[in-house]
C-alpha positions, -999 to +999 in steps of 0.1 A: -572-244-232-576-222-199-595-190-200-581-158-185-597-125-172-573-095-174-587-064-164-595-042-191-579-008-173-544-024-170-535-041-205-552-004-221-521+011-203-504-009-231-528-013-258-559+008-266-588-023-266-606-018-301-619-044-327-582-040-350-570-049-314-590-078-305-585-094-339-543-089-337-551-109-305-572-134-320-542-143-354-516-142-321-534-172-315-553-159-281-592-153-293-603-130-269-637-109-263-646-079-241-665-088-209-676-053-193-645-043-176-623-074-185-605-084-216-611-127-215-586-145-235-582-182-244-549-203-236-536-230-252-520-252-228-486-251-240-482-214-234-484-211-202-460-181-199-496-167-218-513-170-180-499-140-160-511-108-174-476-096-174-463-127-197-492-117-220-485-080-227-449-086-229-453-111-259-481-092-275-459-054-271-432-078-292-463-093-316-471-052-323-437-042-331-432-027-293-404-040-279-373-054-297-368-095-297-361-110-265-366-096-233-336-097-207-342-100-171-312-092-141-307-119-114-291-110-083-261-134-069-276-149-037-264-139-005-247-165+020-279-179+031-303-179+002-296-218+004-322-247-001-309-282+011-329-308-004-327-340+021-322-375+005-357-383+019-378-368-008-362-386-036-393-410-031-417-387-025-413-352-042-376-353-053-368-319-072-376-283-063-362-253-074-365-215-058-359-177-059-364-147-040-379-111-051-375-084-034-392-048-039-428-059-045-461-038-039-495-059-030-527-050-029-558-067-030-559-069-065-523-080-069-526-108-043-560-116-062-544-120-095-512-141-077-537-167-067-552-170-102-520-173-116-510-200-093-541-222-098-542-219-136-504-228-138-514-260-112-538-271-137-521-265-172-486-271-170-488-287-134-515-311-139-532-302-109-504-300-088-490-338-096-461-324-119-457-291-104-468-273-071-462-242-065-454-218-028-450-188-025-443-167+006-437-136+029-397-136+030-402-114+058-417-142+085-393-170+075-356-176+086-333-191+061-315-215+049-347-235+045-348-275+042-370-298+018-373-329+035-401-358+039-414-365+074-435-393+089-477-382+084-479-372+124-445-352+126-459-327+104-478-304+124-486-267+114-517-245+106-526-248+075-539-220+054-577-200+065-576-221+094-567-217+131-562-250+146-528-269+145-530-303+129-511-330+115-507-346+077-532-372+083-560-343+099-556-323+070-558-347+043-592-355+060-601-324+072-586-293+047-604-283+016-574-286-002-564-316+018-592-332+005-586-326-032-556-332-036-551-361-006-545-384-031-509-376-048-498-380-009-516-408+009-497-437-010-467-424+004-449-434+042-436-402+044-448-364+028-428-335+024-425-306+039-405-270+038-394-259+068-371-224+079-339-223+098-360-218+132-374-252+126-410-240+116-428-258+086-436-234+056-457-260+036-466-293+027-465-294-007-483-300-029-515-293-010-513-265+013-492-234+028-489-228+068-513-196+078-483-188+105-456-180+079-471-190+043-495-165+038-485-137+017-505-101+029-506-062+011-476-061+039-457-080+022-425-071+002-405-095-001-410-134-009-396-170-012-407-194-044-406-230-047-418-254-071-415-287-057-429-319-084-409-347-106-399-329-142-373-304-136-374-291-169-414-283-157-403-271-126-372-248-141-397-236-166-424-224-144-402-207-118-389-184-151-426-176-160-429-166-122-398-148-118-402-130-151-443-121-140-423-107-106-400-084-124-424-071-147-445-055-114-412-044-102-396-069-082-355-077-086-345-110-087-325-134-066-314-166-072-310-189-050-284-219-039-301-256-045-277-283-026-291-316-040-266-341-048-255-317-073-254-281-062-272-256-087-282-221-085-320-209-098-338-195-118-309-198-152-328-169-175-301-178-203-319-182-235-319-217-251-302-222-286-317-240-317-307-238-355-332-232-382-329-244-415-341-214-438-344-237-460-372-257-439-389-227-429-397-218-466-408-253-476-427-261-449-444-225-451-445-222-491-428-190-486-396-171-501-386-156-470-349-147-465-327-143-434-338-110-426-371-117-427-366-147-403-351-122-383-378-098-380-405-119-380-392-142-350-387-109-325-423-103-335-421-135-315-400-125-287-369-147-301-335-133-310-316-147-339-280-146-351-265-170-376-292-195-383-295-197-345-330-185-328-322-175-290-355-194-276-369-174-243-363-194-212-400-193-196-408-211-230-421-244-225-435-251-257-404-250-280-392-291-288-385-284-320-375-264-353-410-274-363-424-252-331-404-222-343-414-221-378-450-224-365-442-190-345-430-174-377-467-183-395-479-164-369-462-135-368-463-137-407-500-134-406-522-169-413-543-140-433-521-136-457-509-173-470-530-176-503-547-210-503-536-233-531-549-267-549-520-289-557-520-302-593-516-337-582-543-359-576-546-394-558-568-416-542-561-429-514-574-460-496-570-476-459-535-501-453-547-538-448-524-530-417-552-501-405-580-520-412-564-553-392-562-523-361-595-511-368-613-544-364-590-554-331-600-525-317-636-531-329-637-566-315-623-558-277-646-520-274-675-547-280-657-565-252-662-530-230-623-528-228-611-489-233-587-481-257-553-460-248-533-445-263-500-436-246-462-417-255-437-432-273-414-427-249-407-437-212-392-425-186-354-433-172-367-445-139-393-467-159-362-485-175-347-489-145-375-502-127-383-525-154-346-533-156-347-528-196-316-541-211-297-515-233-326-483-238-321-469-266-323-428-249-330-402-273-306-368-272-315-334-263-349-348-248-372-316-234-390-336-210-382-365-182-391-390-213-361-399-231-360-440-235-382-457-267-403-482-253-392-510-258-429-530-251-461-516-240-463-531-206-443-503-188-472-476-207-495-495-195-484-500-160-480-461-157-515-457-166-529-479-145-503-471-113-522-435-125-553-447-124-555-467-091-581-445-074-602-446-101-632-473-102-629-506-106-627-533-127-601-513-153-602-535-187-580-512-212-558-522-245-536-500-265-524-505-301-491-492-306-452-494-318-424-503-301-385-506-305-357-526-302-321-523-317-317-543-350-278-540-362-292-551-399-313-521-397-303-485-412-314-468-384-302-496-361-339-497-346-367-521-352-400-511-352-428-533-346-467-525-342-474-545-308-510-550-288-516-551-252-549-561-228-547-553-191-576-567-171-574-556-133-584-570-110-586-601-139-568-635-137-552-658-166-581-680-173-603-640-178-571-629-197-569-667-220-611-664-227-601-629-242-573-641-261-593-671-273-625-648-285-602-623-304-583-647-319-616-668-328-628-637-345-598-635-365-598-674-375-566-679-360-552-712-341-527-706-318-517-729-290-502-719-256-468-735-239-457-726-202-430-703-197-414-674-177-411-637-178-395-613-151-426-595-145-455-623-144-455-651-120-441-687-125-472-714-132-493-683-148-473-673-180-476-686-214-464-678-247-486-677-271-478-693-304-490-690-346-477-718-367-450-725-338-438-690-338-440-673-308-461-641-313-463-629-275-473-637-237-500-640-217-504-644-176-507-629-146-486-594-128-460-608-101-471-588-066-435-574-068-441-558-101-478-546-085-459-532-057-436-511-077-460-496-092-479-490-061-511-510-075-536-526-056-553-550-079-546-582-094-535-579-130-540-600-159-518-590-195-516-602-228-490-588-251-488-598-285-462-589-320-493-576-346-465-576-375-468-613-366-501-615-367-505-596-401-483-622-419-507-646-411-537-632-419-527-618-453 
């Protein structure tokens, strides 16, 4: 939850603040209160478009019926040199960027503070503390276009970082500058660091760390800005850029697009609304209402959408709309949760925990007793993770809204990701997960087989420690097992075994190969156990 404060006098240019308005703001899904001369609201992390005051006012005006559906913005075509060349050197570090130019701006001290606050709030929510998305905003008058986005060796990167007076190289920035020390973990494992460089070969910034003091600081004299968003998730970058450019447009700025010269040429930003079909039957079934098409259209316009021929036109700055259910939730908000009448269902049932869930709970208790930490990861993995682990016949879902597109074939991949993301945290790291994995099966109606797996990861760890954990777990479950030597593409030969129950293979145990550790930037030796729990359940039942 992000806590945002807006100046009360600015909000009251659009709405008279009283208890009724505060109640309506809360019913909109953003609980609010007045603190002195400020309006404080709570914003869910999935609605970063409400973090800027302009975005909140735009959305709440629609909710109040003061605007008509989807707001449209004009994007001016790029001029000849409005280009950003993306070099291949950034692909291993921070592969993507999207950019724009805004003109006709008027800054004062308060607006600059507001701009910094917007950046930091988006960084901490949608940006995952700058790892997923980092934002850079620069005074255009100090920059010569076109711009290059490239990676350089740390000692070849030299500039005066923001709010300092001395030139530093990249290593010095990570060690001495406050922002460098805070975010050093995002870069220090790489051989090269990303930089934005203008046509005069001056460095604008080293994302996601810090801007240049010379050409990367917005002041009250700034009238035009260059905006870049860099990171790993193209969809999140585009959404972030859309939030920023529409915020500047609502401040009176004019949006100009830029040409991103990557493998494929792209023009950003793109504010064309996304389209999604919605079923009136599903809306009424889920909400327990009897709405008609005209009701749906009216309610969707209150939430900033357009609606035509059973199709919803979604604002390009909304990050939270992944499924029809998300739109139905907004319909419920527009209808008013206070108008729903609670009903007690006529059907009464007696609930009981399934045997499978009881077993999973028992396994969790045993492993927690061994001081292992339980984790939970997505059912989906990234395409590049599937390639890295050479997944045979990956199962890709259609129309994914994120970089997670592949159904996970095992728990090994998400476990390696989790350990990689926490490699700079305290050791030892002993973790486990119980979760569903997927494989192709032509005999199934869906052609997809699902099974429940358990994975145990010990780092630093070795085969002996893993076997001791396996011995204890299966002994408590009153199961006798055997080990036979085997091979695994990601484990060390001679330190890998297949686990057998009644001569049937149910999983593997072993030490992870150094090549796999390097591929995931892992620093410590790692021992693993992965078991098919469906087979274990058959033996226990």
